[in-house]
N, C-alpha and C positions, 0 to 999 in steps of 0.2 A: 403399755404398748413399747415393744422393743424399738430402740432408735438405730435406723440404719443409715443416718447421715455419715458421710466421709469423716473419718476420725482425725486425720492429720491434715492440717491446713498448708497450704503452699507458701512459698516466700512472697514477699512484696519485691518490687524491683530493688529498692535500697536494701533489703536483707540479702537478696541475691548478690548484689554487689559487695556487700560487707563479708559474706561468706566466701565469695571468689577471692577476695584480697587476702584471705588466709593461706590460700595455696601456695606452696614453696615453690612451684614451678620447677619440678625436679627434672634434671636431665634426662634420666631414665625413669619415666613414670611407672611405678609399680601398680598404680590404679588400672592403667590400661592393659598390664599384663593379667591383672585379676578379672578382667572383663572378658567372658566367654566370646564376645563378638568384636573384642579389641577396639571398643568405642574411643575415639580421640579426647578423652576426658580432660587432659591437661589442656589441650588446644582450645576446647569449647569454655573451659574455665577462664583462660587468659582473655578470651573475646569478651566474656561477661565482665571482666574487669573493666573494660574500656567502653562498655556499653554497646558493643557491636553484637547486637543480639541476632541480626540476621546470619552473620558469619558463624556464630556459635551454633545456630540451628543447622547450618549447613555441615558443620562437622559432625553433629549427631547423625544427620540423615544419610551421611556416607555409609552407615554400617547399621542403622536401625530404622525401620519403617513404622514400627509401633512404640515410639518413645513415650508418648502419653501414658501407654499401658505399662510398659517396661519401668517407668519411673515409679509407678505405685507398687508393682507385684514382684519384682526382681529381688532375689535375696541379696541385697547390696552389701550388707554387714559380712557376708560370707565371701563376697567377691570384690568389687571396686573399692568399696568403703573399707573393708577389712584389710585390704592390701596397702592402703595409704600409710605414709611413714608416720603421720601424725597419730594414727590410730593406737599406736604403742602406748602413748600418753594419755589415751581416752579422748583425743581432740581431734579425731578423724574429719575430714571434710565432709559435709552433708552432700555428697555427689548425687543421691537419689532426689533431694529436694532442688538442687540446681537444674537436674535434668528435667524435672517436672516443671520449673519454673519456665524453661525454654519450650518444652512440648505444648504446655498450656498456652503459651503466647502465639506459638504457631497455629495451634488449633483454633484459637479465637480468631486468628487473622484470616484463615480459610474459611471458617463458619460465616463471617460476616462479608465474605468475598461477594456475594450477590446483593449490591446496592439497588439493583433494578436491570430491566431487560432493554437492550438499545439494538435497534435494527440498523445495518449498515449496508447500503445498496451499492454494490460495485467493488470489486477486489483489486482496483488500481492502486497507486501510491497513496492517494488520499484515504481511499476506504481502509486499506490495511493499516495506515497510520493511527486513524481514529479508532479501530477496533483493538490494536494492540495497547494504545494508551488507556482505554477505558477499561480493558481487562485488567491491566495492572493497577487501576484505581478501585477495582472491586465490583465491576459491572459484568453482567452476562451479555456478551456481544455476539452477535450472529450476523455473518456476512452472507448476502445474498448475490449470487453471481449468475448472469444469465447463460454464459457458456458453460461447458462441461468440465473445464479446469479453470481454477482461479488464476489471477495474475494481472488480468487487464491489460492494459498498454504495456506493462512491463513484460507480458509473455507474447502477446500478439503484435504490439506496435513497435517493438524495439528488435532490431535483427539480432540473430543468434551470435554473430560475431562480435557485438557490443555488450550483450547481457545474455550469458547462456542460460537456457531454461533450468539447467541444473541448480544454478545459484538462486533462481527465483524460487524453485521447489523447497530449497533449503531454508530460505528466509520465511516461506509460508509456513513450513513446518514448525519452525521456532514461535511463530505467532500463534499456531494452533496449540502449542504445547503451553501458552499462557492461559489457555482456556477458551480461546475464541473458536466458535463454531462457524464452520463454513459450508453454506448449502449451495451446490452448483446446480445448473440446468434450471433455475427458477428466474423467470422473467417478471420483475415486478412492474405492474400495469397491465399484464396480460394473465399470468398464473394467480397472482395475488396483487391487490392494490393497496394503496397506502393506508386506507380507512381499515382494511382488514387486519394490517399488522398491528394497528393500535387495539383492535378488538381482540387480538390474540394476547394481549398483555404487555406489548412493547410500549415503553413509557416515553420513548423518543426515537427518531430515525435520522439517519444521515445520508444524504444523496451525493455520491461520488462517482457518477456514472461516465463522467468525462464528455468527450465529443466524438461519438463513433459515427456520425452522419456526415459524410463528404459533401463539400460544396461544388456544385456543377459549374462547369466552364462557361455554358451558355453559348457555345459556338456551333455552326453547323457541323454534322458529322460526328457529335459527341456519343451518339448511340451505335456507332459502327462496331462491329466485333473487333477486338484489338484495342478499343479504348476503354480504359479502366481506372478506377479509383485507387490512389495509393494505399489506403487503409486496407481495401480488399486484397490488394496485392501482397502487402506485408503479412497480412493474417493468413493467406493461403500458403505462402512460403513457411511461415511458422508451422503450420499444420503438416505441411510435407515433411519438415525436419523432424517434427515429434512422432511422424509415422501414421498419423489419421489420413493423409491423402498421399497418392502416388506422385512420383517426380513428373509424370507424363501430364498431371493436373496443373502444372506450373503455368501461370498466365503468360510468362516470357519463357521462350525456348532457346536451345543453343543456335547461335548465329543471329539473332534478331537485332534489328536496329531500333533503339529504343529512344523516344522522346520524353522527358519528364518535365511538367509543367509546374513551375514554382521553385523557389530556392530556400525554403525553410528547412528544418531538421528532417521532417518527414520526407520531403523531397529528396534530400541527399541520401537517407536510408534506402529509399525505393531505388536510387541510382546505382549506389554501390552494391546493393543486393541483386540488381539485374546483371552486374557484371560478375558477380559471383556465381549464377546460375546460368552463364554461358552467353550472355548477350555479347554480340560483335562491337558495338559501339553504343554509348550512351551520351545523350547531349541533354543538359539541363538548360531551360529557358526560363527567364524570369523578367517581368516587365520593368523592374526597378533598376537602378544603377547597382554596380557591384557593391559600392560601399554601403548600400541600404539593404543588401541581403539579409535574411532572417537567421540563416543558419550560423552557427559559431565557427570561429576561425579554424579550430582544430578539425572539426569536421569537413571544412571546405577544402583545407590544404590536403588532409589525407585523401579526400575524393579526387583532386588533381593529381597526386602522385599515383593513384590507382588507374588513371586514364580516363576519368569523366571529363566530358567537355562542358563548357559554359558559355552561354550567349546571354548576356544582360541587355536591359532596354529592348527585349524583344518578346513578342507574344504571339500566340497561335490565333489567327483570324478563322480558320476553318481546318476541319480534319478530313483528309480525303480519302476516297476510295468507293467503288461501285458497291461492293458488298463486304469488304473488310477494309481496315486501315491499310492505306498504301502510302500515305504521306502527310504533310501538313503545310498549310499556307501561312506564313509569317509576315509580320511588319515590324518596322522598328518604332520605337516609342520615345518621345522626348517631352520635357515640360513645355507646355504652351498655353495660352489663354483659351479658355472655351468661349462659348457665346455669351456667357454672363461676365466674361472677364477674369474668371477664377482660374488660376494656374492648376493644371491638371497634367497627367500623363496621356499624351494624345499620339495617335499613329503618324507618322512622318510621311507624308506623300511620295510615292514613287520609291518606297522601300520594299515594297511586297515582293516575296520570292517563295518558291516552293522547296520543300526538302523532303525526299524519300524516307520513310521508315516503316517498320512493321507493327510496332506498339507505341501507343500514347497513355502515359500514366500522369493522371491529373492530381496534383498535390497542392491545390491552391487554399486549403483551409478546411476545416471542420466544424460542425455544430452539434449541439445536443439532440438526442431523440426526445420526441414530445410523449412518448407513451406513459411516462410517470405522471407528469403534470396534467395530461388530458384526462386521467382516470382518477385524480385525486381532487378533492375540494380544497379550495383556499390557497393554492400555491401559484403565484403569479410569475411570469416571466416577461422580458423585455421584447422588443420588436425582432430582436435577432434570435430569440428563442432561449436565451440564457436565463437561468433561475435567478429572481431578484432576492438579495439578502440583505440585512442589516448590520450595522455595527452595535447597535444597543436596542434592547437592553442586554442581548447576548448577541456576541459574534457570530456571524454566519447563519443566524436563524432566518428562515424564509418567511413569506407573509402568513404561513400557517404555525400556529404556536406548536413547539415540539419537534418541528421538522427543520433539520439544519442542511446545508450543502455548502461544498467548498470544491476548488480545484477547477478543472476546465469546464465543467457544467455551469459555472457562474460566469466565466469570462473567455476570452480568446485563448487557445490552447498555449501552455507554458511548459516550463521543464519539470522534470520529475521532483527535484529538490524543492521547487516552490509549491507543488501540490502537496508534498509532505509537510512543509511548514504550515500551509493553510489548514492541512488535517490536524496538525498538532493544535492549532489555535481553536479550531472546532471543537476537538475533544475536550479541551478545557472549557469551552462555553457549554457544552452539553453536561459536563460534570457539575458546572455551577448552576445551570438551569435546573438540574433534577435535584440538587441539594436544596435549593431555594424552594422547590415544589415541595419537597418532603416537610420542610419547615412552614408552608403555607404561604411563602412570600410572594409567590407570582400567581396566586390564585385569583 
């Protein structure tokens, strides 16, 4: 029987480095001139010398998309190898075998890229971080986003003047180029539940859905037209900017007098956005002292410069209006002992007053949606609705094996960078979990 096994064997790593070290690193490399596609042969050989194989592969890929084939079938002796200055002495560099060494290495890396399938729920900072890291580690990561465009809070919760959507789009494109698949318009817990994801072959899942459900004020008049939640307000303005809604759909119109309740970063975003779309005046109220405000100094100072007014140790007791918002009734608050003797912020008698306004934007906090945990077996939450996770045996794993969570869905809302940090730690934990599972360590 005829033998059709490949005749020539490739270089080992040490053989490739030894061959690369014979290269004279010519100032004007004739090998490149002899190559029909002008491959950067000298450059990739120098990279092999120092074991920078990734860089060497990059040099090849600049001009060749079929290096694994070209290395085997190109007439190298008539082209690059024949042009090598050492070829005159019969000692030409084995360029074809060096190219093959690199091409085979890249092919192996790409073919083993799929270590497993991981579902990432939510395309905010935590979810995108997890997906990108796992893709680089060799997993097939699929991001499921409930909205029609990805980005989560990066797109819908942060105003355009702070984070342009164009920058979000570019960052998402980079992540997609890593091999991450993004499915938009898919609501996990409604269209598909977590149990079904595992039935579809996903070996692990990450919940990074954030806190999209706003907390209510609990005051009379909260349901009046003109009283709205900050998250809804910011999302609506984002949709207007991207062209999905008309300017007339803006909850705040030209000349409106706006009261924003809360002084966290979301509240400041809502206040500054209101001014940008034409509000006549914006007043931010918070029950805490100025020194205890949750927004950072930069956002606070910029808001003051733009004309936002602040009233601390003040809270709205009632939203006024017969059929729409016409004002608010407020009280001053100060630390005082309650009936049990505990020091709390309590209303100061005799400080009630009314303030006319057209819109009230409530920004006193958010909490997670319950649709994922309510449709999934085994995932527990605390009394506030946040997903419970553990440090061990794997960081951020929920009470259900193989399901991880991090970011605002696990605790009170924090900054983007902290969500990214937690996403990184969660991705590392997912990788460790799946590697251990493959070796039977966590069965």
